[in-house]
N, C-alpha and C positions, 0 to 999 in steps of 0.2 A: 504494500500500500504506500503510495507517494503522499507525504504529508507536508503541508505548508504551515509554518509556525508564525502566528501573529500576536502582537500585544494589543489589548484593547482596554477601554475603561470599564469599570464595574457596571455602569448604567447600561451600556450596550451588551455586555455579557448577560445581564439579567434579562434583557429583551430577547436574546437568542435562546436562553433557557426556557422562557415562557412562550416561545413561538411567535412573538409579535414582530421580531426582526428576522426576516428570511433571506436577506441579501446583505453581504458585506462588501463595501466599496473600498477600493484602494486606488489612489492616483499613482500613475506610473511616473517614477522619478529616476534620475541617474543612480541614486543610492540603492534602489530596489530592482533595477532593470533586470539583472541577471537571475534574480529569484522568481520573477513574475512572467517574463516573456522570453521567447526563443531569440537567440542572437547568433549571427554567423561567426565565422572564424576571425573576422576583423573586429568583432564587438558591436556590429550594427544590428539593429532590430530586424527580424525577419517579418516581412509584410505578408498578411493573409490574403493573397490575391484571389483565391477560390471563393471567399465569402465577402470580399470587398471591405475588409477590416484593416486597420493600420498595423496590427501586430498579431502574432500567433502566441496566445497565452500558453504557458507551461501547464499541462494537464495534471492537476492534483486530485486525488481521491477524497481527501479530507483536509480540514484545517484544525490545527491544535491552537485553541485560543488560550492566552494567558492574560490574567488581569494584573497589569502593572508588573513590577519587578521583585516584589517581596517573595521570600521562600514559602510562605504559607498562603499564597495567592490561589484564587479560584482558577480552575482549568477545565477545559472540555475539548473533546475530539468530536467534530461535527462533519458529517458526510457532505461532500460537494456534489450537487446534481448537475450543474451547468456553469460554464464560465463564459462571460461576454466581455468583449474588449471594444470600447467605443471612444471616438474622439469627442472631447468636451467642446461644446459650442456655446456662443454667447446668445443673448436674447433675440438677436436677428438671424440666428441659425448659421452664423459664420464660425468656422473652426478657429479655436484658439491655439496660437503657436508663439514661439519665441525664436529670435534669430532670423537669419536670411534664408528664405525658402529655397534659394539656389546655392546656398553655401553649406559647409560642413557642420556648422554650429546650429543647424535647424532642429527645433524640438517641438513636436506636436503634443498638446496636452491630452492625455489619454486616461480614461477611467476603466478599471477592471471591476467587473461585477461577479462576485462569487455567490451563486444561488445555493442556499443551505438546505440540507435534508435532515435526516434523523440524527439525533444525538447518540453517538456510539458509546461514549463514556464521559463521566463528569466528576469533578471534585468541587463541590459548591459549599462555601462557608456561610452562606445566607447573610451577606452584608446588606446594609440598607441601600436602597436605590436612591440615587440623586442625579440630577441632570449634570452632564459634563460641562466644564467651563470652556 
């Protein structure tokens, strides 16, 4: 089983546990690029030409969620049913990007959507829910 590890806040963890949060969103950044999407031998993102998507997401079977960094934190292993990769657009429907579209420093803003399924295992310390800051 291929597992992605993610750190989240208690509020979002509690929503995943009670079934009200069914999609986990992650913005693609240079710091998480190699963990989330396929790259070629030169380190460039592989485009999903078959589906008209900007990137090919790495296929994970499940996500291991950790709440924060304490050793007694809540954790859960949750099945991933589907992964979508979409370009982030502004209110006018235009793609958001940074850099020169014809240069090497071009960066499209991309959001990965991990659709969550059943909870495979969990360790929940029942902390109080509060809205994240």
